[in-house]
PDB file of N, CA, C and O in Angstrom, chain B, residues numbered from 101:
ATOM      1  N   MET B 101       0.848  -1.203   0.000  1.00  0.00           N
ATOM      2  CA  MET B 101       0.000   0.000   0.000  1.00  0.00           C
ATOM      3  C   MET B 101       0.881   1.250   0.000  1.00  0.00           C
ATOM      4  O   MET B 101       1.540   1.548   0.996  1.00  0.00           O
ATOM      5  N   SER B 102       0.890   1.968  -1.099  1.00  0.00           N
ATOM      6  CA  SER B 102       1.784   3.122  -1.272  1.00  0.00           C
ATOM      7  C   SER B 102       1.478   4.247  -0.288  1.00  0.00           C
ATOM      8  O   SER B 102       2.393   4.920   0.187  1.00  0.00           O
ATOM      9  N   THR B 103       0.187   4.459   0.024  1.00  0.00           N
ATOM     10  CA  THR B 103      -0.185   5.536   0.952  1.00  0.00           C
ATOM     11  C   THR B 103       0.413   5.285   2.330  1.00  0.00           C
ATOM     12  O   THR B 103       0.889   6.216   2.979  1.00  0.00           O
ATOM     13  N   TYR B 104       0.392   4.024   2.783  1.00  0.00           N
ATOM     14  CA  TYR B 104       0.979   3.686   4.086  1.00  0.00           C
ATOM     15  C   TYR B 104       2.481   3.934   4.083  1.00  0.00           C
ATOM     16  O   TYR B 104       3.029   4.447   5.059  1.00  0.00           O
ATOM     17  N   ARG B 105       3.150   3.572   2.986  1.00  0.00           N
ATOM     18  CA  ARG B 105       4.596   3.800   2.865  1.00  0.00           C
ATOM     19  C   ARG B 105       4.912   5.287   2.867  1.00  0.00           C
ATOM     20  O   ARG B 105       5.901   5.716   3.460  1.00  0.00           O
ATOM     21  N   GLU B 106       4.074   6.071   2.207  1.00  0.00           N
ATOM     22  CA  GLU B 106       4.251   7.529   2.185  1.00  0.00           C
ATOM     23  C   GLU B 106       4.128   8.104   3.588  1.00  0.00           C
ATOM     24  O   GLU B 106       4.938   8.935   3.999  1.00  0.00           O
ATOM     25  N   ILE B 107       3.104   7.656   4.327  1.00  0.00           N
ATOM     26  CA  ILE B 107       2.908   8.115   5.710  1.00  0.00           C
ATOM     27  C   ILE B 107       4.100   7.705   6.565  1.00  0.00           C
ATOM     28  O   ILE B 107       4.609   8.506   7.350  1.00  0.00           O
ATOM     29  N   GLN B 108       4.547   6.455   6.415  1.00  0.00           N
ATOM     30  CA  GLN B 108       5.666   5.927   7.198  1.00  0.00           C
ATOM     31  C   GLN B 108       6.948   6.713   6.935  1.00  0.00           C
ATOM     32  O   GLN B 108       7.656   7.079   7.874  1.00  0.00           O
ATOM     33  N   SER B 109       7.248   6.975   5.661  1.00  0.00           N
ATOM     34  CA  SER B 109       8.458   7.727   5.317  1.00  0.00           C
ATOM     35  C   SER B 109       8.382   9.164   5.812  1.00  0.00           C
ATOM     36  O   SER B 109       9.382   9.733   6.249  1.00  0.00           O
ATOM     37  N   PHE B 110       7.181   9.751   5.742  1.00  0.00           N
ATOM     38  CA  PHE B 110       6.973  11.105   6.262  1.00  0.00           C
ATOM     39  C   PHE B 110       7.224  11.149   7.761  1.00  0.00           C
ATOM     40  O   PHE B 110       7.902  12.048   8.259  1.00  0.00           O
ATOM     41  N   LEU B 111       6.675  10.169   8.481  1.00  0.00           N
ATOM     42  CA  LEU B 111       6.856  10.115   9.934  1.00  0.00           C
ATOM     43  C   LEU B 111       8.318   9.902  10.304  1.00  0.00           C
ATOM     44  O   LEU B 111       8.817  10.535  11.235  1.00  0.00           O
ATOM     45  N   LEU B 112       9.010   9.020   9.587  1.00  0.00           N
ATOM     46  CA  LEU B 112      10.429   8.778   9.855  1.00  0.00           C
ATOM     47  C   LEU B 112      11.253  10.037   9.641  1.00  0.00           C
ATOM     48  O   LEU B 112      12.097  10.378  10.470  1.00  0.00           O
ATOM     49  N   SER B 113      11.012  10.731   8.530  1.00  0.00           N
ATOM     50  CA  SER B 113      11.738  11.975   8.253  1.00  0.00           C
ATOM     51  C   SER B 113      11.411  13.033   9.296  1.00  0.00           C
ATOM     52  O   SER B 113      12.271  13.827   9.676  1.00  0.00           O
ATOM     53  N   TYR B 114      10.149  13.040   9.762  1.00  0.00           N
ATOM     54  CA  TYR B 114       9.722  14.003  10.785  1.00  0.00           C
ATOM     55  C   TYR B 114      10.442  13.732  12.103  1.00  0.00           C
ATOM     56  O   TYR B 114      10.932  14.657  12.752  1.00  0.00           O
ATOM     57  N   TYR B 115      10.503  12.455  12.496  1.00  0.00           N
ATOM     58  CA  TYR B 115      11.155  12.096  13.768  1.00  0.00           C
ATOM     59  C   TYR B 115      12.648  12.412  13.752  1.00  0.00           C
ATOM     60  O   TYR B 115      13.201  12.833  14.769  1.00  0.00           O
ATOM     61  N   PHE B 116      13.300  12.216  12.618  1.00  0.00           N
ATOM     62  CA  PHE B 116      14.753  12.387  12.544  1.00  0.00           C
ATOM     63  C   PHE B 116      15.204  13.839  12.371  1.00  0.00           C
ATOM     64  O   PHE B 116      16.404  14.105  12.306  1.00  0.00           O
ATOM     65  N   THR B 117      14.259  14.782  12.295  1.00  0.00           N
ATOM     66  CA  THR B 117      14.630  16.195  12.148  1.00  0.00           C
ATOM     67  C   THR B 117      14.719  16.919  13.493  1.00  0.00           C
ATOM     68  O   THR B 117      14.764  18.149  13.538  1.00  0.00           O
ATOM     69  N   LYS B 118      14.745  16.146  14.597  1.00  0.00           N
ATOM     70  CA  LYS B 118      14.920  16.688  15.957  1.00  0.00           C
ATOM     71  C   LYS B 118      13.927  17.813  16.273  1.00  0.00           C
ATOM     72  O   LYS B 118      14.318  18.932  16.603  1.00  0.00           O
ATOM     73  N   ASN B 119      12.642  17.490  16.164  1.00  0.00           N
ATOM     74  CA  ASN B 119      11.595  18.457  16.482  1.00  0.00           C
ATOM     75  C   ASN B 119      11.340  18.519  17.978  1.00  0.00           C
ATOM     76  O   ASN B 119      11.742  17.638  18.739  1.00  0.00           O
ATOM     77  N   ARG B 120      10.659  19.586  18.376  1.00  0.00           N
ATOM     78  CA  ARG B 120      10.288  19.748  19.787  1.00  0.00           C
ATOM     79  C   ARG B 120       9.266  18.677  20.185  1.00  0.00           C
ATOM     80  O   ARG B 120       8.483  18.236  19.344  1.00  0.00           O
ATOM     81  N   PRO B 121       9.263  18.252  21.460  1.00  0.00           N
ATOM     82  CA  PRO B 121       8.341  17.206  21.920  1.00  0.00           C
ATOM     83  C   PRO B 121       6.879  17.483  21.567  1.00  0.00           C
ATOM     84  O   PRO B 121       6.149  16.560  21.205  1.00  0.00           O
ATOM     85  N   SER B 122       6.445  18.737  21.667  1.00  0.00           N
ATOM     86  CA  SER B 122       5.048  19.080  21.375  1.00  0.00           C
ATOM     87  C   SER B 122       4.669  18.712  19.941  1.00  0.00           C
ATOM     88  O   SER B 122       3.568  18.226  19.685  1.00  0.00           O
ATOM     89  N   LYS B 123       5.602  18.952  19.003  1.00  0.00           N
ATOM     90  CA  LYS B 123       5.349  18.608  17.603  1.00  0.00           C
ATOM     91  C   LYS B 123       5.303  17.094  17.418  1.00  0.00           C
ATOM     92  O   LYS B 123       4.496  16.583  16.642  1.00  0.00           O
ATOM     93  N   ILE B 124       6.168  16.381  18.130  1.00  0.00           N
ATOM     94  CA  ILE B 124       6.193  14.917  18.032  1.00  0.00           C
ATOM     95  C   ILE B 124       4.894  14.330  18.596  1.00  0.00           C
ATOM     96  O   ILE B 124       4.356  13.375  18.036  1.00  0.00           O
ATOM     97  N   PHE B 125       4.386  14.893  19.702  1.00  0.00           N
ATOM     98  CA  PHE B 125       3.120  14.421  20.263  1.00  0.00           C
ATOM     99  C   PHE B 125       1.977  14.642  19.272  1.00  0.00           C
ATOM    100  O   PHE B 125       1.096  13.793  19.132  1.00  0.00           O
ATOM    101  N   LYS B 126       1.997  15.792  18.584  1.00  0.00           N
ATOM    102  CA  LYS B 126       0.965  16.076  17.578  1.00  0.00           C
ATOM    103  C   LYS B 126       1.030  15.070  16.438  1.00  0.00           C
ATOM    104  O   LYS B 126      -0.002  14.556  16.007  1.00  0.00           O
ATOM    105  N   ILE B 127       2.235  14.783  15.945  1.00  0.00           N
ATOM    106  CA  ILE B 127       2.378  13.858  14.820  1.00  0.00           C
ATOM    107  C   ILE B 127       2.018  12.432  15.244  1.00  0.00           C
ATOM    108  O   ILE B 127       1.523  11.661  14.421  1.00  0.00           O
ATOM    109  N   GLU B 128       2.256  12.063  16.507  1.00  0.00           N
ATOM    110  CA  GLU B 128       1.843  10.745  16.999  1.00  0.00           C
ATOM    111  C   GLU B 128       0.323  10.627  17.002  1.00  0.00           C
ATOM    112  O   GLU B 128      -0.225   9.573  16.679  1.00  0.00           O
ATOM    113  N   LYS B 129      -0.359  11.720  17.372  1.00  0.00           N
ATOM    114  CA  LYS B 129      -1.824  11.737  17.349  1.00  0.00           C
ATOM    115  C   LYS B 129      -2.333  11.561  15.920  1.00  0.00           C
ATOM    116  O   LYS B 129      -3.267  10.797  15.676  1.00  0.00           O
ATOM    117  N   ILE B 130      -1.710  12.276  14.974  1.00  0.00           N
ATOM    118  CA  ILE B 130      -2.070  12.160  13.557  1.00  0.00           C
ATOM    119  C   ILE B 130      -1.790  10.741  13.060  1.00  0.00           C
ATOM    120  O   ILE B 130      -2.595  10.161  12.330  1.00  0.00           O
ATOM    121  N   ASN B 131      -0.638  10.187  13.462  1.00  0.00           N
ATOM    122  CA  ASN B 131      -0.246   8.833  13.073  1.00  0.00           C
ATOM    123  C   ASN B 131      -1.287   7.814  13.524  1.00  0.00           C
ATOM    124  O   ASN B 131      -1.662   6.927  12.757  1.00  0.00           O
ATOM    125  N   ARG B 132      -1.759   7.935  14.773  1.00  0.00           N
ATOM    126  CA  ARG B 132      -2.776   7.030  15.308  1.00  0.00           C
ATOM    127  C   ARG B 132      -4.062   7.118  14.491  1.00  0.00           C
ATOM    128  O   ARG B 132      -4.681   6.097  14.191  1.00  0.00           O
ATOM    129  N   GLN B 133      -4.462   8.337  14.133  1.00  0.00           N
ATOM    130  CA  GLN B 133      -5.670   8.533  13.324  1.00  0.00           C
ATOM    131  C   GLN B 133      -5.515   7.887  11.952  1.00  0.00           C
ATOM    132  O   GLN B 133      -6.445   7.254  11.450  1.00  0.00           O
ATOM    133  N   MET B 134      -4.333   8.048  11.342  1.00  0.00           N
ATOM    134  CA  MET B 134      -4.055   7.459  10.033  1.00  0.00           C
ATOM    135  C   MET B 134      -4.094   5.934  10.096  1.00  0.00           C
ATOM    136  O   MET B 134      -4.658   5.288   9.213  1.00  0.00           O
ATOM    137  N   ILE B 135      -3.493   5.360  11.144  1.00  0.00           N
ATOM    138  CA  ILE B 135      -3.487   3.902  11.316  1.00  0.00           C
ATOM    139  C   ILE B 135      -4.917   3.384  11.480  1.00  0.00           C
ATOM    140  O   ILE B 135      -5.266   2.340  10.930  1.00  0.00           O
ATOM    141  N   ASN B 136      -5.748   4.116  12.238  1.00  0.00           N
ATOM    142  CA  ASN B 136      -7.153   3.730  12.402  1.00  0.00           C
ATOM    143  C   ASN B 136      -7.885   3.738  11.065  1.00  0.00           C
ATOM    144  O   ASN B 136      -8.664   2.828  10.779  1.00  0.00           O
ATOM    145  N   LYS B 137      -7.639   4.766  10.241  1.00  0.00           N
ATOM    146  CA  LYS B 137      -8.269   4.856   8.916  1.00  0.00           C
ATOM    147  C   LYS B 137      -7.820   3.710   8.019  1.00  0.00           C
ATOM    148  O   LYS B 137      -8.639   3.097   7.334  1.00  0.00           O
ATOM    149  N   ILE B 138      -6.516   3.417   8.022  1.00  0.00           N
ATOM    150  CA  ILE B 138      -5.966   2.325   7.213  1.00  0.00           C
ATOM    151  C   ILE B 138      -6.550   0.985   7.677  1.00  0.00           C
ATOM    152  O   ILE B 138      -6.897   0.137   6.856  1.00  0.00           O
ATOM    153  N   ALA B 139      -6.655   0.802   8.995  1.00  0.00           N
ATOM    154  CA  ALA B 139      -7.227  -0.429   9.552  1.00  0.00           C
ATOM    155  C   ALA B 139      -8.673  -0.605   9.096  1.00  0.00           C
ATOM    156  O   ALA B 139      -9.082  -1.711   8.742  1.00  0.00           O
ATOM    157  N   LEU B 140      -9.442   0.475   9.104  1.00  0.00           N
ATOM    158  CA  LEU B 140     -10.833   0.411   8.638  1.00  0.00           C
ATOM    159  C   LEU B 140     -10.908   0.038   7.160  1.00  0.00           C
ATOM    160  O   LEU B 140     -11.761  -0.755   6.759  1.00  0.00           O
ATOM    161  N   ILE B 141     -10.014   0.610   6.351  1.00  0.00           N
ATOM    162  CA  ILE B 141      -9.979   0.311   4.909  1.00  0.00           C
ATOM    163  C   ILE B 141      -9.621  -1.164   4.684  1.00  0.00           C
ATOM    164  O   ILE B 141     -10.235  -1.834   3.854  1.00  0.00           O
ATOM    165  N   LEU B 142      -8.624  -1.666   5.426  1.00  0.00           N
ATOM    166  CA  LEU B 142      -8.158  -3.045   5.249  1.00  0.00           C
ATOM    167  C   LEU B 142      -9.183  -4.069   5.729  1.00  0.00           C
ATOM    168  O   LEU B 142      -9.261  -5.164   5.171  1.00  0.00           O
ATOM    169  N   THR B 143      -9.976  -3.732   6.758  1.00  0.00           N
ATOM    170  CA  THR B 143     -10.944  -4.685   7.304  1.00  0.00           C
ATOM    171  C   THR B 143     -12.236  -4.747   6.494  1.00  0.00           C
ATOM    172  O   THR B 143     -13.049  -5.643   6.720  1.00  0.00           O
ATOM    173  N   LYS B 144     -12.450  -3.822   5.559  1.00  0.00           N
ATOM    174  CA  LYS B 144     -13.667  -3.832   4.735  1.00  0.00           C
ATOM    175  C   LYS B 144     -13.617  -4.948   3.698  1.00  0.00           C
ATOM    176  O   LYS B 144     -14.556  -5.107   2.918  1.00  0.00           O
TER     177      LYS B 144
END
């Protein structure tokens, strides 16, 4: 699934750019939402 790989690569690049904790917490929240959406798509 290319969209999942795109999200994963985006998150990896985001984590490795030494962002402030607040930004990392926000991206983790977004990541969880994305995983939930992908899970719903895969279970259909």
